[in-house]
C-alpha positions as CSV (number, residue, x, y, z in Angstrom):
1,X,-1.4,22.3,231.5
2,X,-2.7,21.3,235.0
3,X,-2.4,23.8,237.9
4,X,-0.1,22.4,240.3
5,X,2.7,23.2,237.6
6,X,2.1,26.9,238.1
7,X,3.7,28.9,241.2
8,X,2.7,32.1,240.3
9,X,-0.8,33.8,239.8
10,X,-1.4,35.2,236.2
11,X,-2.6,38.7,235.8
12,X,-6.5,38.6,235.0
13,X,-5.7,39.6,231.1
14,X,-4.0,37.0,230.5
15,X,-5.7,33.9,231.6
16,X,-8.1,33.6,228.8
17,X,-5.6,34.8,226.3
18,X,-3.7,33.4,223.3
19,X,-0.5,34.1,225.3
20,X,-1.4,31.8,228.1
21,X,-2.0,29.1,225.3
22,X,1.4,29.6,223.7
23,X,3.0,29.4,227.3
24,X,1.4,26.3,227.6
25,X,2.6,24.9,224.5
26,X,6.3,25.9,225.5
27,X,6.1,24.5,228.7
28,X,5.2,21.1,227.5
29,X,8.0,21.3,225.0
30,X,10.2,21.8,228.0
31,X,9.1,19.1,230.5
32,X,12.6,17.8,229.9
33,X,14.5,20.8,230.7
34,X,15.1,21.3,234.6
35,X,14.2,24.8,234.9
36,X,11.4,27.3,236.0
37,X,10.2,30.2,233.6
38,X,9.4,33.6,234.8
39,X,7.7,36.0,232.3
40,X,8.0,39.6,231.8
41,X,4.4,39.7,233.6
42,X,5.8,38.1,236.6
43,X,4.3,34.8,236.1
44,X,6.1,31.7,237.0
45,X,5.8,28.6,235.5
46,X,7.7,24.8,236.3
47,X,7.2,22.9,233.0
48,X,9.4,20.2,234.7
49,X,8.1,17.8,237.0
50,X,11.2,17.2,239.1
51,X,13.9,19.4,240.8
52,X,15.1,22.5,238.6
53,X,18.6,24.0,238.4
54,X,18.0,27.4,237.2
55,X,15.2,30.0,236.3
56,X,14.9,31.6,232.5
57,X,13.5,35.1,232.8
58,X,12.0,35.9,229.7
59,X,12.0,39.9,228.8
60,X,9.5,40.0,226.3
61,X,6.8,38.4,223.9
62,X,8.9,38.7,221.0
63,X,11.5,36.6,222.6
64,X,8.8,33.8,223.9
65,X,7.2,33.5,220.3
66,X,10.8,32.8,218.8
67,X,11.6,30.3,221.5
68,X,8.3,28.5,220.6
69,X,9.3,28.4,216.8
70,X,13.1,27.3,217.3
71,X,13.8,26.6,221.1
72,X,17.2,25.4,220.8
73,X,18.8,27.9,218.6
74,X,16.7,31.2,219.8
75,X,16.9,30.0,223.5
76,X,20.8,30.4,222.8
77,X,20.4,33.5,220.8
78,X,18.1,35.1,223.5
79,X,20.8,34.2,226.0
80,X,23.4,35.8,223.8
81,X,21.3,39.0,223.3
82,X,20.4,39.1,226.9
83,X,16.6,39.0,225.9
84,X,16.7,36.0,228.6
85,X,18.7,36.0,231.7
86,X,19.4,32.6,233.4
87,X,19.6,32.6,237.4
88,X,20.8,29.6,238.9
89,X,23.1,26.4,237.7
90,X,23.4,26.8,234.1
91,X,25.6,23.9,233.4
92,X,23.6,21.5,235.7
93,X,20.4,22.6,233.5
94,X,21.6,21.9,230.4
95,X,23.5,18.6,231.7
96,X,20.1,17.3,232.7
97,X,18.5,18.6,229.2
98,X,21.3,16.3,227.3
99,X,20.5,13.6,229.8
100,X,16.9,13.4,229.1
101,X,16.9,13.6,225.2
102,X,16.1,10.9,223.2
103,X,18.6,9.8,220.1
104,X,17.9,11.6,217.1
105,X,17.9,10.3,213.5
106,X,21.4,10.4,211.9
107,X,22.3,14.1,210.8
108,X,21.5,15.1,207.0
109,X,24.0,14.5,204.5
110,X,24.4,18.4,204.6
111,X,25.5,18.6,207.9
112,X,28.1,16.2,208.0
113,X,30.0,18.0,205.0
114,X,32.5,20.6,205.4
115,X,33.4,22.2,201.9
116,X,37.3,21.7,201.8
117,X,37.5,24.9,200.0
118,X,36.0,26.8,203.2
119,X,38.2,25.0,205.8
120,X,40.4,28.2,206.0
121,X,37.8,30.6,206.2
122,X,36.0,28.2,208.8
123,X,39.4,28.4,210.8
124,X,39.9,31.8,210.8
125,X,36.3,32.6,212.3
126,X,37.3,30.8,215.4
127,X,41.1,30.4,216.0
128,X,41.8,33.7,214.4
129,X,39.8,35.7,217.0
130,X,43.4,36.6,218.3
131,X,45.9,34.9,220.5
132,X,45.3,37.4,223.2
133,X,41.9,36.0,224.0
134,X,42.8,32.6,224.0
135,X,45.8,33.5,226.2
136,X,43.6,34.9,228.8
137,X,42.2,31.3,229.3
138,X,44.3,28.7,228.1
139,X,47.3,27.1,229.9
140,X,50.6,28.5,229.4
141,X,51.3,26.0,226.8
142,X,48.3,27.2,224.9
143,X,46.7,23.9,224.6
144,X,43.1,24.1,223.4
145,X,42.4,20.3,223.4
146,X,41.3,18.0,226.2
147,X,43.8,17.8,229.4
148,X,44.5,14.9,231.0
149,X,44.1,14.7,234.9
150,X,45.7,11.4,235.7
151,X,45.4,12.8,239.4
152,X,42.5,15.1,240.7
153,X,45.2,17.1,242.1
154,X,46.8,18.5,238.9
155,X,46.6,22.2,237.8
156,X,45.5,22.4,234.2
157,X,49.1,23.5,233.0
158,X,50.2,20.1,234.5
159,X,47.3,17.8,232.9
160,X,47.9,19.8,229.3
161,X,51.4,18.6,229.6
162,X,50.3,14.9,231.0
163,X,48.2,15.1,227.7
164,X,51.1,15.9,225.7
165,X,53.2,13.3,227.3
166,X,50.3,10.8,227.0
167,X,50.1,11.2,223.3
168,X,53.7,10.8,222.7
169,X,54.0,7.5,224.6
170,X,50.8,6.1,223.1
171,X,52.9,6.9,219.6
172,X,56.2,5.5,221.1
173,X,58.2,8.0,219.9
174,X,62.2,7.4,219.9
175,X,64.8,10.2,219.0
176,X,65.4,10.9,215.2
177,X,62.0,10.0,214.2
178,X,60.0,12.2,211.5
179,X,56.4,13.4,212.7
180,X,53.7,14.9,210.4
181,X,51.0,16.8,212.8
182,X,47.8,17.9,210.9
183,X,46.2,20.8,212.3
184,X,48.8,21.8,215.1
185,X,47.0,24.9,217.1
186,X,49.3,26.7,218.5
187,X,52.3,24.3,218.3
188,X,52.2,23.0,222.0
189,X,52.1,19.1,220.7
190,X,54.9,19.8,218.1
191,X,57.3,21.7,220.5
192,X,56.8,19.0,223.3
193,X,57.4,16.3,220.8
194,X,60.8,18.0,219.6
195,X,61.9,18.8,223.0
196,X,61.4,16.0,225.1
197,X,61.4,13.3,222.7
198,X,64.1,14.4,220.0
199,X,62.1,13.7,217.0
200,X,61.6,16.3,213.9
201,X,58.3,17.4,213.1
202,X,56.4,19.0,210.1
203,X,53.3,20.6,211.6
204,X,50.5,22.0,209.2
205,X,47.5,24.3,209.9
206,X,45.3,26.5,208.0
207,X,45.2,29.0,210.7
208,X,47.9,31.7,209.7
209,X,47.7,33.5,213.3
210,X,48.3,29.9,214.9
211,X,51.1,29.3,212.7
212,X,53.2,32.8,213.3
213,X,52.7,32.3,217.0
214,X,54.3,28.8,216.6
215,X,56.8,29.6,214.6
216,X,57.9,32.5,217.0
217,X,57.8,30.7,219.7
218,X,59.5,27.6,218.4
219,X,62.3,30.5,217.3
220,X,62.5,31.8,221.0
221,X,62.9,28.1,222.5
222,X,65.6,27.3,219.9
223,X,63.4,24.5,218.5
224,X,62.8,25.8,214.8
225,X,65.7,23.7,213.5
226,X,63.4,20.7,214.6
227,X,60.2,22.0,213.6
228,X,58.8,23.0,210.4
229,X,55.4,24.9,210.6
230,X,53.5,25.0,207.4
231,X,50.1,27.3,206.7
232,X,49.1,24.9,204.8
233,X,45.7,22.3,204.4
234,X,47.2,18.7,205.4
235,X,46.6,17.6,201.8
236,X,49.2,19.9,200.6
237,X,52.1,18.5,202.4
238,X,54.7,16.3,201.1
239,X,57.3,13.7,201.9
240,X,57.4,10.6,204.1
241,X,57.4,10.2,208.1
242,X,57.3,7.6,210.7
243,X,54.3,8.9,212.6
244,X,51.3,10.8,212.0
245,X,49.2,12.8,214.6
246,X,46.4,14.9,214.7
247,X,44.7,16.2,218.0
248,X,41.7,18.3,217.6
249,X,41.4,18.6,213.7
250,X,39.0,15.8,212.5
251,X,36.0,17.6,213.7
252,X,36.8,20.3,211.3
253,X,37.4,18.2,208.2
254,X,33.8,17.0,207.4
255,X,32.9,13.1,206.8
256,X,33.0,14.1,203.0
257,X,36.5,14.6,203.4
258,X,37.7,11.7,205.3
259,X,38.7,9.7,202.5
260,X,41.1,12.4,201.5
261,X,42.4,12.4,204.8
262,X,42.9,8.6,205.2
263,X,44.8,8.9,201.6
264,X,46.9,11.4,202.7
265,X,48.0,9.6,205.9
266,X,48.2,6.3,203.7
267,X,50.7,8.1,201.4
268,X,52.8,9.9,203.8
269,X,53.4,7.4,206.2
270,X,56.2,4.8,206.1
271,X,54.9,2.0,204.0
272,X,55.7,-0.9,206.5
273,X,56.1,0.9,209.8
274,X,54.2,4.1,209.9
275,X,51.8,4.5,212.8
276,X,49.7,7.3,214.0
277,X,46.9,8.4,216.3
278,X,43.7,10.4,216.1
279,X,42.5,12.8,219.1
280,X,38.9,14.0,218.2
281,X,35.7,14.8,219.6
282,X,33.1,12.3,218.9
283,X,29.6,10.8,219.6
284,X,27.9,7.5,220.1
285,X,25.7,8.0,217.0
286,X,25.7,10.5,214.2
287,X,24.2,13.5,214.8
288,X,24.6,17.1,213.8
289,X,26.4,19.9,216.0
290,X,23.5,22.5,216.7
291,X,22.8,25.2,214.3
292,X,23.6,27.9,217.2
293,X,27.2,26.5,217.8
294,X,27.7,26.1,214.0
295,X,27.0,29.7,213.3
296,X,28.4,31.6,216.1
297,X,31.3,29.2,217.2
298,X,32.5,26.4,215.0
299,X,31.4,26.9,211.6
300,X,31.6,23.9,209.3
301,X,32.3,21.3,212.6
302,X,31.2,17.6,213.0
303,X,31.7,15.4,215.6
304,X,32.0,11.9,214.2
305,X,31.2,8.3,215.6
306,X,34.1,5.9,215.8
307,X,32.7,3.7,213.0
308,X,32.5,6.7,210.5
309,X,36.2,7.6,211.3
310,X,37.4,4.0,211.1
311,X,35.3,3.0,207.9
312,X,36.4,6.2,206.0
313,X,39.7,7.1,207.2
314,X,41.8,3.8,208.4
315,X,39.8,0.8,206.7
316,X,40.2,1.4,203.1
317,X,44.0,1.7,203.7
318,X,44.4,-1.3,205.7
319,X,45.4,0.5,209.0
320,X,45.2,-1.8,212.1
321,X,43.5,-0.1,215.3
322,X,45.6,-0.8,218.2
323,X,44.2,1.1,221.1
324,X,41.0,3.4,221.7
325,X,40.8,5.2,224.8
326,X,37.9,7.6,225.7
327,X,38.7,10.4,227.9
328,X,35.4,12.1,228.3
329,X,35.9,12.9,231.9
330,X,38.9,14.4,231.4
331,X,37.2,16.9,229.1
332,X,34.5,17.8,231.6
333,X,37.4,18.8,234.1
334,X,39.3,20.7,231.2
335,X,36.2,22.7,230.4
336,X,35.3,23.5,234.1
337,X,38.8,24.8,234.0
338,X,38.8,27.0,230.9
339,X,35.1,28.1,232.3
340,X,36.7,29.4,235.6
341,X,39.6,31.4,234.0
342,X,37.5,32.7,231.3
343,X,35.0,34.1,234.2
344,X,38.0,35.6,235.7
345,X,39.3,37.2,232.7
346,X,35.9,38.0,231.0
347,X,36.5,41.8,231.9
348,X,39.6,41.9,230.2
349,X,38.0,40.3,227.2
350,X,35.5,42.7,227.2
351,X,38.1,45.1,226.1
352,X,38.8,42.9,223.1
353,X,35.4,41.9,222.4
354,X,31.4,43.2,222.7
355,X,29.0,41.9,225.3
356,X,27.5,39.1,223.0
357,X,30.4,37.9,222.3
358,X,31.5,37.3,225.8
359,X,28.0,35.6,226.5
360,X,28.1,33.5,223.3
361,X,31.4,31.7,224.8
362,X,30.1,32.0,228.3
363,X,27.5,29.7,227.1
364,X,29.4,27.9,224.6
365,X,32.0,26.6,227.4
366,X,28.8,26.0,229.5
367,X,27.0,23.7,227.2
368,X,30.2,21.7,226.4
369,X,31.0,21.1,229.9
370,X,27.3,20.0,230.0
371,X,27.3,17.6,226.9
372,X,30.4,16.1,228.1
373,X,29.1,15.1,231.4
374,X,25.9,13.9,230.1
375,X,27.7,11.8,227.6
376,X,26.3,13.4,224.7
377,X,30.0,13.9,223.6
378,X,33.0,11.9,223.7
379,X,36.8,12.2,223.5
380,X,38.2,9.6,221.3
381,X,41.9,8.6,221.1
382,X,42.2,5.9,218.7
383,X,45.9,4.6,217.8
384,X,46.7,3.0,214.5
385,X,49.3,1.2,212.3
386,X,49.8,-0.3,208.9
387,X,48.2,-4.1,209.0
388,X,51.6,-5.6,208.3
389,X,53.5,-3.9,211.6
390,X,54.5,-6.7,213.9
391,X,56.5,-4.2,216.4
392,X,53.3,-4.0,218.6
393,X,53.4,-3.4,222.2
394,X,51.9,-6.7,224.0
395,X,50.8,-4.6,226.9
396,X,50.0,-0.8,227.7
397,X,52.9,-0.5,230.2
398,X,54.6,2.0,227.9
399,X,51.5,4.3,228.2
400,X,50.8,4.1,231.9
401,X,53.9,2.6,233.5
402,X,56.0,4.7,235.9
403,X,58.8,6.6,234.2
404,X,61.0,8.6,236.1
405,X,61.5,11.2,233.1
406,X,57.8,11.7,233.4
407,X,58.5,13.6,236.8
408,X,59.6,16.4,235.3
409,X,57.6,19.8,234.7
410,X,54.4,18.6,236.7
411,X,53.7,15.3,234.1
412,X,54.0,12.8,237.0
413,X,53.6,9.3,236.8
414,X,50.7,8.2,233.9
């Protein structure tokens, strides 16, 4: 480690020590991370050759050694437990780190599988944290997926309604149609489709707390006769439908179960005119979700590439892909809004959960925003239909053209 990378004076006892060699090794591993390091001794080290966004204060030797052995997981754990403190722009530092990461080999198969039998348990660990928690920082409709900011002036509430309308337009919904929604969250899309587009919806979800909330809200809004919310895995739903839609579920299915998803879509959709939409977080190349996120936030998760989805879900059943859109910048803005609201609500969230939980979610939201900003994560919407379907629009005007009804409720022009 050259002397110009040191901005502090090392205590005399540390200069010849093994600790100093550990620190130098640690610094070499963090050259792509635009931060400076401050040890518990007062030593300051700047391994990154350019501008830095933040300072990581390491509280003790044990934490330093753990980070040396497993940097990504242990840095996150150290933040969670306050064994490190971060001063400065956490999102900016993480974004630069993600931008400078070299592509890694494809994820091992064991990281790309999610056991079907574990789906309910995994969902409960995240979505059944309590409606009161998510209500603190989501929009009024309780939509926990990427919003659509067709104008930078939109509020989060308006942008989420715009996303729901965007999905409906891509699906070309008409009154009287039947829709199967897999992974319906708190029911925001199902309620919107039924109320605004006059369709009948069967929506399934393995999170019982979300389903109970969705049923109660649909009943309060007078929509329960047009929506059936099922606390079921998507493979257990029966019947035929005109339309299939899934927003934010694919990340939890697992590659090994994609053939099941394709089969269900094939069996449930109208054999000639069925169509659908998949909205999911994805990647440009296969890569596992980091171990810390799988352990603390999203157990069993995997973000697929487009080719993985197309080859395993759609192609075996001769579905034609009609449209693909990447809303990555919109997720950056969505996460920034969620983070702002989360910080405002943190004192109230602290009544429900301990400090480690709050810090875990703060780090998760910040790293997610950084990952989308850096292009490490993508947000895909793919529209598909039966290969024999001839009723396909020649343009995208039905999606983005000006529609008077779209002005209601802050949706505005698409």
